[in-house]
MOPAC internal coordinates of N, CA, C and O (Angstrom, degrees):
PM7 1SCF
backbone

  N    0.0000 0     0.00 0     0.00 0    0    0    0
  C    1.4597 1     0.00 0     0.00 0    1    0    0
  C    1.5257 1   108.95 1     0.00 0    2    1    0
  O    1.2310 1   120.99 1   -48.92 1    3    2    1
  N    1.3219 1   115.71 1   131.08 1    3    2    1
  C    1.4459 1   121.38 1  -176.04 1    5    3    2
  C    1.5279 1   110.44 1   -77.91 1    6    5    3
  O    1.2310 1   120.16 1   -45.18 1    7    6    5
  N    1.3289 1   117.30 1   134.82 1    7    6    5
  C    1.4346 1   122.08 1  -179.22 1    9    7    6
  C    1.5293 1   110.74 1   -79.59 1   10    9    7
  O    1.2310 1   120.43 1   -48.22 1   11   10    9
  N    1.3322 1   116.79 1   131.78 1   11   10    9
  C    1.4600 1   120.61 1   178.40 1   13   11   10
  C    1.5219 1   109.54 1   -74.95 1   14   13   11
  O    1.2310 1   120.61 1   -40.11 1   15   14   13
  N    1.2961 1   116.43 1   139.89 1   15   14   13
  C    1.4683 1   121.11 1   176.78 1   17   15   14
  C    1.5134 1   108.20 1  -114.61 1   18   17   15
  O    1.2310 1   120.88 1   -50.07 1   19   18   17
  N    1.3394 1   115.91 1   129.93 1   19   18   17
  C    1.4369 1   120.92 1   178.94 1   21   19   18
  C    1.5151 1   108.39 1  -112.78 1   22   21   19
  O    1.2310 1   120.67 1   -30.46 1   23   22   21
  N    1.3113 1   116.33 1   149.54 1   23   22   21
  C    1.4619 1   122.70 1  -179.96 1   25   23   22
  C    1.5531 1   107.28 1  -124.91 1   26   25   23
  O    1.2310 1   120.60 1   -52.01 1   27   26   25
  N    1.3076 1   116.46 1   127.99 1   27   26   25
  C    1.4629 1   120.83 1   174.35 1   29   27   26
  C    1.4839 1   109.35 1   -93.08 1   30   29   27
  O    1.2310 1   119.86 1   -61.65 1   31   30   29
  N    1.3338 1   117.87 1   118.35 1   31   30   29
  C    1.4484 1   123.86 1  -176.96 1   33   31   30
  C    1.5395 1   109.42 1  -113.03 1   34   33   31
  O    1.2310 1   120.14 1   -63.15 1   35   34   33
  N    1.2987 1   117.34 1   116.85 1   35   34   33
  C    1.4815 1   119.09 1   177.01 1   37   35   34
  C    1.5136 1   110.25 1   -65.74 1   38   37   35
  O    1.2310 1   120.81 1   -36.89 1   39   38   37
  N    1.3130 1   116.06 1   143.11 1   39   38   37
  C    1.4423 1   123.34 1   173.76 1   41   39   38
  C    1.5056 1   109.35 1  -144.94 1   42   41   39
  O    1.2310 1   121.04 1   -14.88 1   43   42   41
  N    1.2987 1   115.61 1   165.12 1   43   42   41
  C    1.4667 1   120.11 1   176.37 1   45   43   42
  C    1.5057 1   110.14 1  -138.21 1   46   45   43
  O    1.2310 1   120.61 1   -26.69 1   47   46   45
  N    1.2842 1   116.45 1   153.31 1   47   46   45
  C    1.4479 1   121.51 1   173.19 1   49   47   46
  C    1.5350 1   107.87 1  -105.66 1   50   49   47
  O    1.2310 1   119.71 1   -49.31 1   51   50   49
  N    1.2716 1   118.15 1   130.69 1   51   50   49
  C    1.4466 1   121.40 1  -176.76 1   53   51   50
  C    1.5373 1   109.00 1  -110.90 1   54   53   51
  O    1.2310 1   121.79 1   -47.07 1   55   54   53
  N    1.2819 1   114.18 1   132.93 1   55   54   53
  C    1.4466 1   118.68 1   179.85 1   57   55   54
  C    1.4863 1   109.21 1  -170.55 1   58   57   55
  O    1.2310 1   121.06 1     8.04 1   59   58   57
  N    1.3237 1   115.57 1  -171.96 1   59   58   57
  C    1.4389 1   121.99 1   173.95 1   61   59   58
  C    1.5039 1   109.84 1  -147.19 1   62   61   59
  O    1.2310 1   120.01 1   -18.00 1   63   62   61
  N    1.3105 1   117.58 1   162.00 1   63   62   61
  C    1.4487 1   121.34 1   173.13 1   65   63   62
  C    1.5138 1   108.39 1  -126.56 1   66   65   63
  O    1.2310 1   121.18 1   -27.11 1   67   66   65
  N    1.3331 1   115.34 1   152.89 1   67   66   65
  C    1.4237 1   121.97 1  -178.49 1   69   67   66
  C    1.5318 1   107.58 1  -116.12 1   70   69   67
  O    1.2310 1   120.87 1   -48.75 1   71   70   69
  N    1.3152 1   115.94 1   131.25 1   71   70   69
  C    1.4544 1   120.75 1  -177.72 1   73   71   70
  C    1.5285 1   111.48 1  -148.95 1   74   73   71
  O    1.2310 1   120.70 1   -24.85 1   75   74   73
  N    1.2907 1   116.26 1   155.15 1   75   74   73
  C    1.4455 1   119.42 1   173.90 1   77   75   74
  C    1.5395 1   112.40 1  -104.48 1   78   77   75
  O    1.2310 1   121.96 1  -168.22 1   79   78   77
  N    1.3652 1   113.86 1    11.78 1   79   78   77
  C    1.4697 1   121.34 1   179.13 1   81   79   78
  C    1.5083 1   108.73 1  -110.27 1   82   81   79
  O    1.2310 1   120.26 1    -8.98 1   83   82   81
  N    1.3293 1   117.11 1   171.02 1   83   82   81
  C    1.4562 1   120.71 1   171.49 1   85   83   82
  C    1.5259 1   108.16 1   -62.18 1   86   85   83
  O    1.2310 1   121.74 1   -32.25 1   87   86   85
  N    1.3325 1   114.27 1   147.75 1   87   86   85
  C    1.4507 1   119.91 1  -177.97 1   89   87   86
  C    1.5314 1   111.92 1   -54.22 1   90   89   87
  O    1.2310 1   120.57 1   132.97 1   91   90   89
  N    1.3248 1   116.51 1   -47.03 1   91   90   89
  C    1.4439 1   120.69 1  -177.64 1   93   91   90
  C    1.5347 1   111.84 1   -61.75 1   94   93   91
  O    1.2310 1   119.93 1   152.42 1   95   94   93
  N    1.3477 1   117.74 1   -27.58 1   95   94   93
  C    1.4688 1   120.67 1   179.05 1   97   95   94
  C    1.5340 1   111.20 1   -83.25 1   98   97   95
  O    1.2310 1   119.57 1   173.50 1   99   98   97
  N    1.3037 1   118.42 1    -6.50 1   99   98   97
  C    1.4539 1   121.94 1  -175.87 1  101   99   98
  C    1.5213 1   112.22 1   -99.48 1  102  101   99
  O    1.2310 1   119.14 1   164.17 1  103  102  101
  N    1.2948 1   119.25 1   -15.83 1  103  102  101
  C    1.4472 1   123.51 1  -174.21 1  105  103  102
  C    1.5124 1   110.03 1  -104.33 1  106  105  103
  O    1.2310 1   120.78 1   -55.15 1  107  106  105
  N    1.3367 1   116.11 1   124.85 1  107  106  105
  C    1.4616 1   120.36 1   176.47 1  109  107  106
  C    1.5183 1   111.41 1   -66.97 1  110  109  107
  O    1.2310 1   120.64 1   -38.48 1  111  110  109
  N    1.3001 1   116.38 1   141.52 1  111  110  109
  C    1.4643 1   120.17 1   177.81 1  113  111  110
  C    1.5502 1   109.85 1  -125.24 1  114  113  111
  O    1.2310 1   121.56 1  -162.41 1  115  114  113
  N    1.3256 1   114.62 1    17.59 1  115  114  113
  C    1.4750 1   119.74 1  -178.60 1  117  115  114
  C    1.5241 1   112.93 1  -120.87 1  118  117  115
  O    1.2310 1   120.41 1  -151.19 1  119  118  117
  N    1.3378 1   116.81 1    28.81 1  119  118  117
  C    1.4634 1   120.64 1   179.37 1  121  119  118
  C    1.5161 1   109.23 1   -62.42 1  122  121  119
  O    1.2310 1   121.18 1   -53.22 1  123  122  121
  N    1.3259 1   115.35 1   126.78 1  123  122  121
  C    1.4729 1   120.66 1   178.93 1  125  123  122
  C    1.5232 1   111.05 1   -82.56 1  126  125  123
  O    1.2310 1   120.10 1   -20.13 1  127  126  125
  N    1.3226 1   117.42 1   159.87 1  127  126  125
  C    1.4719 1   119.92 1   175.34 1  129  127  126
  C    1.5496 1   111.68 1   -57.91 1  130  129  127
  O    1.2310 1   121.01 1   144.83 1  131  130  129
  N    1.3276 1   115.68 1   -35.17 1  131  130  129
  C    1.4499 1   119.55 1   179.90 1  133  131  130
  C    1.5446 1   111.77 1   -67.06 1  134  133  131
  O    1.2310 1   121.21 1   138.51 1  135  134  133
  N    1.3489 1   115.28 1   -41.49 1  135  134  133
  C    1.4534 1   120.13 1   178.55 1  137  135  134
  C    1.5285 1   111.19 1   -66.92 1  138  137  135
  O    1.2310 1   120.60 1   140.65 1  139  138  137
  N    1.3246 1   116.46 1   -39.35 1  139  138  137
  C    1.4598 1   120.59 1   176.10 1  141  139  138
  C    1.5205 1   111.32 1   -62.01 1  142  141  139
  O    1.2310 1   120.76 1   137.38 1  143  142  141
  N    1.2989 1   116.16 1   -42.62 1  143  142  141
  C    1.4664 1   120.23 1   178.59 1  145  143  142
  C    1.5502 1   111.93 1   -62.40 1  146  145  143
  O    1.2310 1   120.81 1   138.95 1  147  146  145
  N    1.3527 1   116.06 1   -41.05 1  147  146  145
  C    1.4722 1   119.92 1   174.85 1  149  147  146
  C    1.4745 1   112.63 1   -62.48 1  150  149  147
  O    1.2310 1   120.26 1   138.94 1  151  150  149
  N    1.3632 1   117.11 1   -41.06 1  151  150  149
  C    1.4500 1   120.58 1   179.67 1  153  151  150
  C    1.5351 1   111.44 1   -65.40 1  154  153  151
  O    1.2310 1   120.40 1   138.46 1  155  154  153
  N    1.3426 1   116.84 1   -41.54 1  155  154  153
  C    1.4450 1   120.56 1   177.65 1  157  155  154
  C    1.5090 1   110.37 1   -63.91 1  158  157  155
  O    1.2310 1   120.07 1   138.91 1  159  158  157
  N    1.3125 1   117.48 1   -41.09 1  159  158  157
  C    1.5060 1   121.06 1   177.94 1  161  159  158
  C    1.5002 1   110.75 1   -62.43 1  162  161  159
  O    1.2310 1   119.20 1   138.14 1  163  162  161
  N    1.3667 1   119.12 1   -41.86 1  163  162  161
  C    1.4537 1   122.29 1  -179.10 1  165  163  162
  C    1.5194 1   110.85 1   -65.45 1  166  165  163
  O    1.2310 1   120.76 1   135.00 1  167  166  165
  N    1.3111 1   116.16 1   -45.00 1  167  166  165
  C    1.4744 1   119.00 1   179.56 1  169  167  166
  C    1.5196 1   110.71 1   -63.53 1  170  169  167
  O    1.2310 1   120.55 1   137.37 1  171  170  169
  N    1.3188 1   116.56 1   -42.63 1  171  170  169
  C    1.4655 1   119.42 1   178.15 1  173  171  170
  C    1.5148 1   111.46 1   -62.42 1  174  173  171
  O    1.2310 1   120.51 1   140.40 1  175  174  173
  N    1.3322 1   116.63 1   -39.60 1  175  174  173
  C    1.4657 1   120.99 1  -177.28 1  177  175  174
  C    1.5468 1   111.86 1   -69.28 1  178  177  175
  O    1.2310 1   120.84 1   138.80 1  179  178  177
  N    1.3178 1   116.01 1   -41.20 1  179  178  177
  C    1.4710 1   118.56 1  -171.96 1  181  179  178
  C    1.5233 1   115.57 1   -95.67 1  182  181  179
  O    1.2310 1   119.68 1   160.85 1  183  182  181
  N    1.3376 1   118.22 1   -19.15 1  183  182  181
  C    1.4341 1   120.07 1  -178.72 1  185  183  182
  C    1.5392 1   113.70 1  -106.30 1  186  185  183
  O    1.2310 1   120.57 1   156.18 1  187  186  185
  N    1.3044 1   116.51 1   -23.82 1  187  186  185
  C    1.4816 1   120.62 1  -174.94 1  189  187  186
  C    1.5020 1   111.70 1  -122.34 1  190  189  187
  O    1.2310 1   121.38 1   -11.93 1  191  190  189
  N    1.2943 1   114.96 1   168.07 1  191  190  189
  C    1.4718 1   121.00 1   178.37 1  193  191  190
  C    1.5381 1   108.56 1   -81.79 1  194  193  191
  O    1.2310 1   121.62 1   -15.35 1  195  194  193
  N    1.3243 1   114.50 1   164.65 1  195  194  193
  C    1.4547 1   122.20 1  -177.46 1  197  195  194
  C    1.5609 1   110.91 1   -55.65 1  198  197  195
  O    1.2310 1   120.65 1   -41.84 1  199  198  197
  N    1.2843 1   116.35 1   138.16 1  199  198  197
  C    1.4366 1   121.19 1   177.50 1  201  199  198
  C    1.5102 1   115.46 1    94.95 1  202  201  199
  O    1.2310 1   120.22 1   174.94 1  203  202  201
  N    1.3416 1   117.18 1    -5.06 1  203  202  201
  C    1.4433 1   120.47 1   177.41 1  205  203  202
  C    1.5444 1   109.11 1   -90.57 1  206  205  203
  O    1.2310 1   121.22 1   -49.35 1  207  206  205
  N    1.3126 1   115.27 1   130.65 1  207  206  205
  C    1.4741 1   119.37 1   178.60 1  209  207  206
  C    1.5384 1   109.11 1  -102.22 1  210  209  207
  O    1.2310 1   120.17 1   -32.63 1  211  210  209
  N    1.3004 1   117.29 1   147.37 1  211  210  209
  C    1.4618 1   122.01 1  -176.95 1  213  211  210
  C    1.5213 1   108.60 1  -124.00 1  214  213  211
  O    1.2310 1   121.47 1   -43.36 1  215  214  213
  N    1.3358 1   114.78 1   136.64 1  215  214  213
  C    1.4556 1   122.26 1   172.84 1  217  215  214
  C    1.5333 1   107.06 1  -119.93 1  218  217  215
  O    1.2310 1   120.67 1   -50.39 1  219  218  217
  N    1.3224 1   116.33 1   129.61 1  219  218  217
  C    1.4317 1   121.91 1  -177.95 1  221  219  218
  C    1.5156 1   112.30 1  -113.81 1  222  221  219
  O    1.2310 1   121.68 1   -31.61 1  223  222  221
  N    1.3083 1   114.39 1   148.39 1  223  222  221
  C    1.4428 1   122.65 1   170.11 1  225  223  222
  C    1.5035 1   105.32 1  -107.29 1  226  225  223
  O    1.2310 1   119.88 1   -73.36 1  227  226  225
  N    1.3484 1   117.83 1   106.64 1  227  226  225
  C    1.4868 1   119.48 1  -172.71 1  229  227  226
  C    1.5333 1   112.77 1   -74.47 1  230  229  227
  O    1.2310 1   121.54 1   -95.99 1  231  230  229
  N    1.2816 1   114.66 1    84.01 1  231  230  229
  C    1.4640 1   120.36 1  -175.85 1  233  231  230
  C    1.4999 1   109.72 1  -147.94 1  234  233  231
  O    1.2310 1   120.59 1   -38.19 1  235  234  233
  N    1.2823 1   116.47 1   141.81 1  235  234  233
  C    1.4865 1   122.32 1   173.45 1  237  235  234
  C    1.5360 1   105.55 1  -107.12 1  238  237  235
  O    1.2310 1   121.88 1   -61.62 1  239  238  237
  N    1.3192 1   114.01 1   118.38 1  239  238  237
  C    1.4757 1   119.46 1  -178.00 1  241  239  238
  C    1.5151 1   110.90 1  -129.94 1  242  241  239
  O    1.2310 1   120.45 1   -29.95 1  243  242  241
  N    1.3412 1   116.75 1   150.05 1  243  242  241
  C    1.4633 1   117.50 1   173.45 1  245  243  242
  C    1.5183 1   110.99 1   -63.60 1  246  245  243
  O    1.2310 1   119.36 1   -24.21 1  247  246  245
  N    1.3289 1   118.82 1   155.79 1  247  246  245
  C    1.4426 1   121.21 1  -177.08 1  249  247  246
  C    1.5110 1   115.31 1   -53.35 1  250  249  247
  O    1.2310 1   119.39 1   144.79 1  251  250  249
  N    1.3183 1   118.77 1   -35.21 1  251  250  249
  C    1.4295 1   121.17 1  -179.63 1  253  251  250
  C    1.5089 1   114.49 1   -70.86 1  254  253  251
  O    1.2310 1   120.08 1   170.91 1  255  254  253
  N    1.3615 1   117.44 1    -9.09 1  255  254  253
  C    1.4594 1   122.62 1   178.90 1  257  255  254
  C    1.5161 1   112.46 1  -109.92 1  258  257  255
  O    1.2310 1   120.17 1  -177.78 1  259  258  257
  N    1.3364 1   117.28 1     2.22 1  259  258  257
  C    1.4764 1   120.66 1  -175.80 1  261  259  258
  C    1.5162 1   112.13 1   -61.92 1  262  261  259
  O    1.2310 1   118.85 1   137.31 1  263  262  261
  N    1.3117 1   119.80 1   -42.69 1  263  262  261
  C    1.4440 1   123.04 1  -178.82 1  265  263  262
  C    1.5129 1   111.02 1   -61.76 1  266  265  263
  O    1.2310 1   120.67 1   138.74 1  267  266  265
  N    1.3277 1   116.33 1   -41.26 1  267  266  265
  C    1.4792 1   120.82 1   176.45 1  269  267  266
  C    1.5264 1   111.18 1   -60.08 1  270  269  267
  O    1.2310 1   120.81 1   137.81 1  271  270  269
  N    1.3417 1   116.05 1   -42.19 1  271  270  269
  C    1.4654 1   120.15 1  -179.96 1  273  271  270
  C    1.5726 1   110.17 1   -65.42 1  274  273  271
  O    1.2310 1   120.01 1   139.40 1  275  274  273
  N    1.3147 1   117.58 1   -40.60 1  275  274  273
  C    1.4701 1   120.24 1   178.50 1  277  275  274
  C    1.5081 1   109.28 1   -65.28 1  278  277  275
  O    1.2310 1   119.30 1   137.33 1  279  278  277
  N    1.3393 1   118.95 1   -42.67 1  279  278  277
  C    1.4536 1   120.78 1   176.89 1  281  279  278
  C    1.5056 1   114.23 1   -61.66 1  282  281  279
  O    1.2310 1   120.97 1   141.25 1  283  282  281
  N    1.3521 1   115.75 1   -38.75 1  283  282  281
  C    1.4494 1   119.85 1   177.73 1  285  283  282
  C    1.5321 1   111.55 1   -64.54 1  286  285  283
  O    1.2310 1   120.31 1   138.15 1  287  286  285
  N    1.3216 1   117.00 1   -41.85 1  287  286  285
  C    1.4574 1   122.28 1   175.83 1  289  287  286
  C    1.5332 1   110.23 1   -60.46 1  290  289  287
  O    1.2310 1   120.84 1   132.84 1  291  290  289
  N    1.3302 1   115.99 1   -47.16 1  291  290  289
  C    1.4569 1   120.84 1   178.94 1  293  291  290
  C    1.5216 1   111.05 1   -58.06 1  294  293  291
  O    1.2310 1   119.58 1   138.05 1  295  294  293
  N    1.3096 1   118.41 1   -41.95 1  295  294  293
  C    1.4720 1   121.23 1   178.43 1  297  295  294
  C    1.5227 1   112.21 1   -67.02 1  298  297  295
  O    1.2310 1   121.05 1   143.99 1  299  298  297
  N    1.3475 1   115.59 1   -36.01 1  299  298  297
  C    1.4874 1   119.10 1   178.04 1  301  299  298
  C    1.5162 1   110.78 1   -64.82 1  302  301  299
  O    1.2310 1   120.28 1   140.88 1  303  302  301
  N    1.2997 1   117.06 1   -39.12 1  303  302  301
  C    1.4762 1   120.25 1  -174.66 1  305  303  302
  C    1.5348 1   111.91 1   -84.88 1  306  305  303
  O    1.2310 1   120.76 1   135.58 1  307  306  305
  N    1.3483 1   116.15 1   -44.42 1  307  306  305
  C    1.4860 1   118.67 1  -170.44 1  309  307  306
  C    1.5419 1   111.18 1  -109.52 1  310  309  307
  O    1.2310 1   119.35 1   176.54 1  311  310  309
  N    1.2902 1   118.84 1    -3.46 1  311  310  309
  C    1.4825 1   119.43 1  -179.89 1  313  311  310
  C    1.5106 1   110.95 1    93.59 1  314  313  311
  O    1.2310 1   120.89 1   -11.55 1  315  314  313
  N    1.2836 1   115.91 1   168.45 1  315  314  313
  C    1.4638 1   122.71 1  -176.67 1  317  315  314
  C    1.5212 1   112.68 1   -63.10 1  318  317  315
  O    1.2310 1   119.74 1   149.26 1  319  318  317
  N    1.3267 1   118.10 1   -30.74 1  319  318  317
  C    1.4717 1   119.62 1  -177.24 1  321  319  318
  C    1.5461 1   110.78 1   -65.58 1  322  321  319
  O    1.2310 1   118.61 1   162.33 1  323  322  321
  N    1.3431 1   120.26 1   -17.67 1  323  322  321
  C    1.4401 1   121.87 1  -178.74 1  325  323  322
  C    1.5236 1   110.28 1   -65.63 1  326  325  323
  O    1.2310 1   120.08 1   143.95 1  327  326  325
  N    1.3132 1   117.44 1   -36.05 1  327  326  325
  C    1.4601 1   119.86 1  -178.56 1  329  327  326
  C    1.5297 1   111.43 1   -78.67 1  330  329  327
  O    1.2310 1   119.98 1   166.23 1  331  330  329
  N    1.2943 1   117.65 1   -13.77 1  331  330  329
  C    1.4711 1   121.22 1  -179.62 1  333  331  330
  C    1.5246 1   114.39 1   -93.75 1  334  333  331
  O    1.2310 1   120.56 1   176.47 1  335  334  333
  N    1.3350 1   116.53 1    -3.53 1  335  334  333
  C    1.4538 1   120.47 1  -179.14 1  337  335  334
  C    1.5019 1   113.11 1   -90.57 1  338  337  335
  O    1.2310 1   120.10 1   180.00 1  339  338  337

């Protein structure tokens, strides 16, 4: 039986939000695990083909910090050695 090989590919969503409040007051910090799972499922369903799984790091960061956020997610999922390869 042939072993399946999976590849984890970092991606980012780019956008902006408009608010009349302070940035910190506009971002939810109480996202539940169930809500995160629904969000991951929606993104997987609408952006990718069937069979692709999505893992999200629920954070809003400025563009110059996006790579750091992706690296942190990679470390959380695959361990510290992922960033050293």
